[in-house]
C-alpha positions in Angstrom: 0.0 0.0 0.0 1.3 3.4 -0.9 2.1 5.8 2.0 -0.7 8.1 2.8 -3.4 5.8 1.4 -5.9 3.8 3.3 -5.1 0.2 4.3 -7.3 -2.5 2.9 -9.1 -2.9 6.2 -9.8 0.8 6.5 -11.2 1.0 3.0 -13.3 -2.1 3.5 -14.7 -0.8 6.8 -15.6 2.5 5.2 -17.4 0.8 2.3 -19.2 -1.6 4.7 -20.4 1.3 6.9 -21.6 3.1 3.7 -23.6 0.0 2.7 -25.0 -0.3 6.2 -26.1 3.4 6.2 -27.4 3.1 2.6 -24.9 5.6 1.3 -24.2 3.7 -1.9 -24.4 4.7 -5.5 -24.1 2.2 -8.4 -22.5 3.2 -11.7 -24.4 2.6 -14.9 -21.8 0.0 -15.8 -22.4 -1.8 -12.5 -26.2 -1.8 -13.1 -25.7 -3.1 -16.6 -23.4 -5.9 -15.4 -25.8 -6.8 -12.6 -28.7 -7.1 -15.0 -26.8 -9.0 -17.7 -24.7 -11.3 -15.5 -24.1 -14.5 -17.4 -24.8 -16.6 -14.3 -28.1 -14.8 -13.5 -29.1 -11.3 -12.5 -27.5 -9.9 -9.4 -29.7 -8.1 -7.0 -28.7 -5.1 -4.8 -29.4 -7.2 -1.7 -26.8 -9.8 -2.9 -24.2 -7.0 -3.4 -24.9 -5.8 0.2 -24.5 -9.4 1.6 -21.3 -10.0 -0.3 -19.7 -6.7 0.7 -20.9 -7.1 4.3 -18.9 -10.4 4.8 -16.3 -9.7 2.1 -12.6 -9.1 2.0 -10.4 -7.0 -0.2 -8.4 -9.2 -2.7 -7.0 -6.5 -4.9 -6.3 -2.8 -4.4 -6.4 -0.2 -7.2 -4.8 2.8 -5.3 -4.1 4.8 -8.5 -7.8 4.8 -9.7 -9.3 8.2 -10.3 -11.1 10.1 -9.0 -11.0 7.7 -6.0 -8.9 4.7 -5.1 -10.9 1.5 -5.4 -10.6 -2.2 -4.5 -11.9 -5.6 -5.5 -14.0 -7.2 -2.8 -14.7 -10.9 -2.7 -17.7 -12.1 -0.7 -20.6 -14.5 -0.6 -24.3 -13.9 -0.4 -26.5 -15.5 2.3 -27.2 -18.2 -0.3 -23.4 -18.8 -0.9 -23.3 -17.1 -4.3 -19.8 -15.8 -4.8 -19.5 -12.2 -6.0 -16.8 -9.8 -6.9 -17.5 -6.1 -6.3 -15.3 -3.3 -7.4 -15.9 -0.4 -5.0 -14.5 3.1 -4.4 -15.0 5.3 -1.4 -15.7 9.0 -1.8 -14.3 10.5 1.4 -15.8 14.0 0.7 -19.3 12.6 0.4 -18.8 9.5 2.7 -20.3 7.4 0.0 -19.5 4.0 -1.5 -19.4 3.8 -5.3 -20.0 0.4 -6.9 -18.1 0.4 -10.1 -18.9 -3.1 -11.2 -20.2 -6.4 -9.9 -19.9 -9.9 -11.3 -20.0 -13.5 -10.4 -16.5 -14.7 -11.0 -15.9 -17.5 -13.5 -14.3 -20.4 -11.6 -12.2 -21.2 -14.7 -10.4 -17.8 -14.3 -9.9 -17.7 -10.5 -8.2 -19.8 -7.9 -10.6 -20.1 -4.9 -12.2 -16.9 -6.4 -9.4 -14.9 -4.8 -6.4 -15.1 -7.2 -6.5 -14.8 -10.9 -5.3 -17.8 -12.8 -2.2 -17.2 -15.0 
């Protein structure tokens, strides 16, 4: 992690608090991906569940206008999701950039990309 940036735990905590407080905005891209997901439509409730019990598996500290991260989590029905989220400090708001159900052929335990 680059000096002066949030740790993964801090970023995840802020994002989780935003979800809990319903201070979340979905990008058009995220909405499109949720609707057109190849493994079946993803509902907002599922995103909430996955983020609530998730963990950061990749950091994108250089993303603009806000650093973002890839969160891996499961829904209450054990559906695995990946959620790319940013946190807007000035607005205390989580921004969902994209959401998808990871393809097991491309991921090791859904946490590491296959080479």
